[in-house]
N, C-alpha and C positions, 0 to 999 in steps of 0.2 A: 532099630540100634540106635540107642542115644546120643548125642554130639559131645565128645569127648571134651570140653572148657582148654583155653590155653590158659598155661598159670601167666599170671601178668609179675613181673618184675621191672623197676628201672631201670635192670640191664634190657628189657627186649620191646621199650617205650618208641623203638623206631629215632629217623629227621623229625624237624618240624620243615612247610613249608609252608606257602602262602596256596588253599586249592582253589578263590575266590575269590571279589570284592563283593559285599553286599553292600544296601541300601537301608538307613533304621529309614522307621514313616514317619511321618507326626505325633506320630501314637506310640515311639520304641519301638514299632514291631521292626524285624526283617523273615526275608524269606532265603530259608540255606537250600540251594541249591538242585535239582533230582538226581543230578550225579551225586551229590556226593553226602543227600541223606540214603542214596543206593549203596554207596562204597563202603562207608557210615553204617549201613546198613539199621538209623533210622527210621524208625517208622509212628504214625501218626499216635497218641499217646503216652511216645515214650516221655522219661524222666530224664533231663542232663541235668546234669553240676556245672553250675558258673564257677571255675577258676580265675578271681582276680588276680595279679601279679603288680605289686606297686614297687614307688620309687622312686624316694623322695614323696610323696603318700602321692603320686604320682598316680593314675593306673595306667605300664606302660601294657600291661599283656591280656587279655579274657582270651581264657578256652574253657568246651566245652568236656565234661564227659558225659558217655550214659553212665547210668547211677551202677548198674550192676556191673561196672570194670573197673570204675570208683571204688566199691566195698569191695572187688578182690585182690587188689589196690592197697587196698588198709589193712585188709586181710594180712597179705602177706610183706609185708613193711613191723604194721604190729603185732605180728605175731611171735614171732622171734623172743620179741622183748618181753613184750607178758610173760612168754615160756617163760621168763632167763628172772625176772619178777614174780612168776609164784615157785619158782622153784627156790627164790631166796637170795639170785641175788649169784648163788654156787652153781659154775660151769660140769662139777661135777658132780653129780646128783648122791654119789656112793660115797662116805670118808673110808677115808685110807689107816690104816692103824698098824 
């Protein structure tokens, strides 16, 4: 039986918290702690999107999200918008006479 994917939305993203502190080496690399990789189910070769929040031109937060989770999130956010645009902006596809 296939594992059912959770529906990802802005409502169920949960709370942010500091999981660990890492150091950046001279080559700009860092190691994600094993416990965090296991908790996030991050495996070697996984693709992660880096998302940068800025305030007044300064980076204030950098987060990572697995590409497949980002794709699902964008689909859930943009899907209704695209559906609405495809509907010509009409909430009611059928005309009432």
